[in-house]
N, C-alpha and C positions, 0 to 999 in steps of 0.2 A: 251554603248561602242562607239568606234570610228566610225564615219560615213563611211560606206563601200565604197561609190563612191569616196569620197574625199581621203580616204586612198589608194584605188587601183591606182588612178592616180599618186600619189607620190611614192607609194611603188615600182612601176615598175622601177623607176630609182635608188632606194636605193641599190639594190643588186650589181649594177655595180659601183656605186660611191665609196664605201669603197675599192673595189677590185682594182680600178685604183690607189687609194692613197697607197694601201698596197705595190705596187711596189716601193714606195719611203720611206714610213714609215711602220714599222711593228706595227699595231694598236691592235693586239690581246692582250686583257687584260689591255689595256691602258684606262685611264679615259678621256672621251671626253666631253668637255663643248662647247655647241653651243651658239653663239651670232649672232645678225643680221649682215649681211655683208655690209649694207649701210643704209642710212636714219637717221631720227632724233633719234631713239633709239640707233643706232650705235654710234652716236656722243655723246650721254649721257653716254654710257657704257664704252667708252675708258677711260675717266678720273676716272671712278669708278674702273676699273681694276687696274689702276696705284695706286689708293688710297689703295686698298687691297693687294698691292704688288704682283700682278700677272704679271710677265714679260714674254715676248714671242718673238720669231723670226719668222717672216712670209715672206716666199719667194715670189717674184713677181709672180702674176697671179696664186697663189695657195691658196685655201680656207682652208688649215689646217696649223696651226702654233704650234710649240713645245714650251711649257712653260719651261723657262730656270731655274726657281727656285721652281717648283713644280714637284715632282718625278712622272714619268709615266703619265704626264698630257698633253693634247693637246687641243687647241682651234679649233673649227670648225665654219667657217663663212658661214651662211645659210640665205636664205630669212626669214625674221621675221615670216611670216605666216606659215612657214613649221616647225619651231623649236619645237612647242608643239607636233606635230605628230612624228617627229624623236625621241623625248624624250620618248613619250608614247610607241613607238614600240621598244625601247631599242637600237636603232642605235646610239644614244648618251646617256650619263648618266645623264646629266643635262643641263640646258640652261637658257637664259634670253629672255623673250618675253612678249607680252601683254596678260592680262587676257581675253581680248575679243577674242583672237585667241584660247586660251585654251577652252573657252566656245563654240566657233563656231565649233571647230574640235572634241569636246567631248573627248579630250585627257585624258587618265587615268594617271595623274601625281600628285605628291604631290607639292603643292605650299608652299615652305619653307619660303620665305620672299617676302613681297610687298616692292617695292623699292622707292616709293614716287615720281617718275618722269614718264613722258609719260602718264599723267593723261588725260582721256577723258571719254566719255560716248557713248554707243550705244543707239540711240534714234529713236523714230518714228517721222517723220517730214512731214508736210503737207503745201500746199500753204497758204498764209496769209488768203485767202478767202475760204479755204477748210474746210473739216469736222474736228471738234475739239474733237469729242468723239471717242476715239480710238476703242471702241467696234463696232462702226458703220462701221469701215473699214474691218471688217471680211467679207470675200467673195469678196472684192474688189481687185484691182491690186496693189501690193507692189513691188517696185524695190529695190534691195539691193545687196551688195557683201557678205552678211552674211545670206545665205538662211536657214541654219540649225537653227540658233538662231531666225530668223524671223518666221519660221514655228512653232517652239516650242512656241513662244510668242503668236501668234494669235490662235493657237489650244487650248490654255487654256480657251478662251472665248466661242468657239463653235467648238469642234473637228469634228462635223458632217458636217459643212459648209466649203467648200474648199476656201481658200484664194489663189489667183493667185500670185505666187512669181516669179518675173522676176529677174534672176541672172545676174548682170553686173560685169565687171572686174574693172571698174573705172568710174569717172565722174557721179556718181549716182545722184548728186544733180540736174542734168538737166532733169531727167526722167519725172518729172511732167510737166515741161514746154513744153517738146516735145510730150506730150500725151501718153507716155508709161505707166504711173502709176498714181494712185490716191494719193499715198503717198510713202515715201521712208523710209528705215531704214539704217542709216549711222552713222559713228562716228562724234562726235562733240567735239572740243577742246575749241576754243574761240567763235565759232559760226559765225565768219565773212563770211566764205564761204556759210554757210546755209542762212544767211540773204541776202547776195548778190544774191542768187538764188531765193529769194522771198519765203523762207520757214521758218517755225517756229516749235519748238518742242511741242509735245503734250503728250509724255510719254517717260520715260527712261526704257530701257530693262535691261542693266547692266552698272555699273560703272567700268571703267578699268584703269589699270596702269601697268607699267612694273613689272614683278615678276621673282624671281629666282625659277625655278622648277626642280624637280628631278624625274627620273623614280623610282617607288616604289620598283622595284626589282633590282636596281643597286647594283653592287658589290663594289661600291666606295662611300658608305654612309659616311665613315669617312672623305673623302675629301670634300664631300658636306657639312658636318657639319662644317669643318674648314672654308670653303669659306663663308658659311652662317653666321658664327660668325664674320668673318672679315667684311662682308657687313653690318651686324647689328651694329657693332662698328663704322664704318665710317658714316652710316646714323644717328646714335645717336649723333655723334660728330657734324654733320652738323646742327642738330636741337636743340642743347643745347649749353650754354656757362657756364663757371665757374665763380661764383661770390664769392668774399671774402670780408668780412667786420668785423668790431669790433662793439660790442653792449654791453650795460650795462646788467649785469646779471638779473636785475629786469625786463628787457624787452625781455629776451631770449625766453620765451615761445611764446610770440606774434611774435617774429622774425621767429621762427620755423614754425609758421602757414603760414607766408608769403612765406618762402622758405623751404618747407618740403623736397625737393630733390627727387631723384629717389628712394633712400632707406631711407636715413637719413642724416642730415647735419653732417659734421665733425667739432667737437668743440675742441678748444685748449685754454689753460689758458694763460693769459697775466700777466706781472709783476704787473699790477694793479689788485688786486683780485676782484674789482667791475666790471670788464669788461671781455668779452670772445671773442675770434676770431672764426669766422664761415666761413667754406668753403663748397660750395654747388653747384650742377648743377641745372640750371633753364632753362626752354624753351626759346630759342632765340627770338621767335616772341613776347614774353611778358616780355622780360628782362627790358625794359625801365619802364614799369608800375611797375614791382617789385622793381626796384631801387627807384622809387618815393615813394613807400610805406615804404621801409627801411629808406629812408632819413627822412620821416615824423615821423617815430618811434624814430629817434634819432641815427640811426646807423652812424658810422664814417668810414673813410678810405675805402670806397667802391671801389673795383676794379673788372673789368670784363675782362676775358681772353677767347680767342677763344680756342676751343678744336679741334685738328687735327685728333685724333683717340681715341678710348676708348674700354673697354670691360664692358658691363653692368652687 
């Protein structure tokens, strides 16, 4: 279940927050979608909302915005680390946040879609000359802003031996240098901050990325399904390109092995009965290699087109 201490600290403010907004908007029965109010996730989510055709009007200094093209739907702008809990408690119906936050808060939500951005990992880090065996850190001092995940991780090695967890709000990477901890548990994206602090990773607790989550008891699952399909379509479009080419029928089966597509290639006859036109989606990150193979096979008139949106 949700960590009681974490939940109690936030829940105390939840009861007044919607009531204050209710004087402006009647939110009873409305579909509420939570997104981060600032930060790197916020900057990534805004273009995603535009891509899935979610338009909204947000008044100045107000953290709720009405969606102008989705019926009975509002966006709620919240701190990213609170979104999983709001969603789990049913105060919002769905939201976008990091999987690390879902894991840390033990939020009871359904992860509908992983979004492919905001990727990082929650890892155990030690000084360059520190202990390299993570099991040897059991019973030592660990500094982190993820106490629940850290406790759970170290308890698996020896639940009878207490590992001291020092909970920090930020700048966790300096804890070892200042003598507060023997190791830290913190998020790593590029590793630059970690290395600058004289630290290295010795174990990964979880891999994280932004995710679209929903309360399992939400009354707005149809809207969640609609948004999820739009997100999936946009993400697929970002990861694939459309390739069209002509190939001799005698080489068609080999060409289909090179470009099997997501379901199957689309084949069209040409005036020349010895040739066939092929249209197929291929992964963007391997498209040049695929084109090399097609050209080597003898395919002609190869064209690559970007995909702006799709439904898989």
